[in-house]
Structures are given as structure tokens and as C-alpha cells.
N, C-alpha and C positions, 0 to 999 in steps of 0.2 A: 504494499499499499504506499503511495507517494503522499508524503506530507508537505503540504503547501503553507509556506511561511506568508499569512495574510498581513503581516506588519512590514514586509520587505518594500512594499510600494509606498509605504507612508514616509513622507519627507519630514524629517525633524525640522522644527521650526528654528529658523535661524534667528541668532541674537542680532538686532538691528543696533549697529554701531553708528553713533553720529561723530563722522571725522571731520565736520566743518566747523563745529561749534568752538567758540573761545573757551578756554579753561578758566577757571576761577584763580583769584590770586593766591588763595588757599592751596588750591591743587598744584599750582606752579610751584609754591615755596616747599611744600611737602614732598614734590618730586626731586626739587633741586637740592635739598638737604638729606636725601636719603644716605644712610651708611653704607649700602651694598653697591653703590655706583662708583665705577672706577674714575680715576683723575680725568682720563680723556673724555669721558662721556659727561662727566659733571662740567668740564669746561666748554665742550662744545655745546650742551644744552643751555647752559646759562648765557653763552655768546649769542646764540641765537635768539634767546629771549631778550636780552638787553639790547641788542642791536636791531632786532626786528629783521634781519637780513634773510635772504633765501637760504636754504641749506645748502645748495650747490655753490653759492658764491663764498660761503665760510668754508666750505671743504676744499675749495681750491686755493686757499690761503697759504702762502709760503711764509716761512719765518722772515724773510727779507721784507715782505709787505706790512709788517707790523710796525706800528710806532707806539712802543710800549709805554713810553712817558707821556704820551698825550692821549692815550687809551683810543686809538683809532686805527685804521688799516685801509689800504687801497683794494678795492675789489672790482671785478669785471661784472656788471650787471646784465640782466636778460636783455639781449638785444647787442651787447657788446659795449656798452658805455662804461667808461672807467669812473669810479665813484668812491665815496669814503664811507665807511660805517664806523660808529663809535660804540663804545660800551662803558659800562659802569664799574664801581669799586669791586664788586665781587669777582666779576670775570678778571679784572686787573690783577687781583691777588691769586687767582688760580693758573694764569697763563705762565708765569716763572716756574711754578710746579711741575707743569705739563713739559715745558721745554728743556728743563734741566740743563740750561746753558747752551743749548743748541742755537747756532747762528745761521743756518741755511736749511734748505729742504722743507718738505711739506709740514704745516703745523700738526695736522692730525694723521697719525700714522697707524697702520695695521699693528697687530700684536706680534706677528711673526715676519720673518724674511720673507721677501716675495720669492714665490717659485717659479714665475713666468718673467719673460723679459718684458720690460716697460721702459716708456721714455725716460731718459735721466732726470728730468723734472718731477718725476712722480716717485722718485726713490731717495731715500736719506742715505747718503754715501757712507756715513759711519757705522749704521746700523744694519743696512741692507734692507730695511722696512719700506713698504710702499704706502703711498697716500691712501688714507681710508676713503673707500668708494661710498657713494651716495647710498647704493643698494644695501651694503652692510650697515651702514649707520642707521638707516631706517628700520632694518630687522631688528637691531639690538634695542632700538627705542620702543619698537612696538612690543617686543618680548618683555621689556621692562615694564610697560603700562598695561600689560594684557589684563592684570588683576583689578585695575582702577575702575571707578564707576564711569561707564561710558566708554571703556577702553576696548581694545587697545588704541591709544592715540597715535598720531603721526606727528613727525617733524614740523610739519607745515603749520601745525596748531599752536607751536610756540611763537611763530611770527604772528599769526592771527591774533593770538591772545596779547601779545605785546602791543600791537597796534590799537586793539580794543581797550586795553587798560589806559594807553597814553590818551586816547580820545576822551575816555571818561575823566581823566585828569585835567582835561581843558585843552589839550595840544590842539593848535591850529592846523587847518587843512594844509598850508604850505609846509609846515613842520612835519606833519606825518608823511607827506610825499617825499620830503628830503630824507627822512629816516627810511623809509620803506624802499625807495628807488622807483615807486609808481610814477608813471608819466601822464596819467590822466585821473582826474577826479572820480569818474565812473568807476574805474577799477579798485580804486581805494574805498569806495562807499561801504561795501559789505564788510569791510574790517573795522570801521569806525561805528558800527551799530552798538549802543550801550548793552551790556549784558543784562541778565535778570538780576544779578546781584546789585548791579549799579542802579537799576530801577527800584528795586526795593529800597536801597538806601536813600535815593531821591524822594521816593513816596514817603518815608519815615520822617525825614527832614522837613518836608512841606506839608506835614498832615496837621491841619488846623486844629484836630481834637487831640493832639499829642500834648501831653502835660509837660510844661516847660520847667527847667530847673529854677 
């Protein structure tokens, strides 16, 4: 007698993951201060959030591009334009620990020596390690955030969150465009939408029924 598994054709309900939303400030800070994150990932993620740069722009950085004293670096934007990104104190504190005195080569390196031949600019001569690829960086980030609410998250959400938080803090449109590298207001608009947390804070601050101290 043949036994037919009637459940075989039933598709499991897929978890719907919202990879377009801005993360809350609390989610960002909890992620960036986790003890189980390596110095490379901690620096990369912090720089992406503080600079609001695209992941590919930051991963293409070489040590020579960095101006550590002024907390900025030259990047090649989407479309090929050369621009400057800037970061804040926490990234500035992490970078020397990541570089360990290196003066050249890719800023973000793989864990092991490269097993394939790559362009000289994508290899650190001293260690033989290669430039960290976007694909691997994205995989590591999604693996690390798979257990988070709404996870796994994407590297792009760090940029999205940074611009959303800056807009909530009152940053002007020209300032947001300068920080993000956007060339049109229309492309920036979806990032500058206030989060639900910001809306709730605004409602509470402007609630006429709220008891004043």
C-alpha cells in the first residue's frame, strides 16, 4: 500500500521580512555595541551608519583614502563622481584598532589570505589578504541580525536609518543630499520620512492633554 504524504504540497508560511524600514536608534546602538562582533564588522557597520555612505563605497576604501585626523575619506559615488564622506567619534576610535598601523591597501580585509589571483589594488601586500567583498559583508550582516525583530536586516538599512535619524534631528535637504551623495530630492525623499518612534515622540511633546512638569 502506497502512503501519500498529504502535507508535502503545503507550503510553509514564509516569514515576511521588511528590509526597507529604518531601524530604530535603540536597535542600531544595540547592534553596534554587541560583544560578539569582530572589530572589522564593528568598524564597517559603525562607519556605514555614521557616514550614511553606500556599502560599496566604503568597501572600496583604501587606507590611503582616509583622512583620520579630520574623520573623512574620499569615495567614488554611484555614477563615478568623487566625493567625501565623514564620520563621527566612535568610528574614529575604531579605525586605528582595525588598521593596526597599516599605511596602504584595502581598509576592510578578508580573514584569510586570498586563494585566487586578484588585482594588486585588492590585496594587502603584507598579509596577502584580499579586500572584503560586498557579497561576503552582506552575508555576515544578515547572519548576525537573523535573530533580530524584523530580521535579518541588510547593510542598506544602516544607510537608510542614518538618513532617517538625521532628518528627524532637523537636518536640511541640502545637508542630507551632501551626506548621502544623492543627486535628486526625489531619490532622497523615501529616506527622510520620520519613523514611527519619531512620530510618537512628536505626538507626546505636542499633546495638549499631557501633564506639564
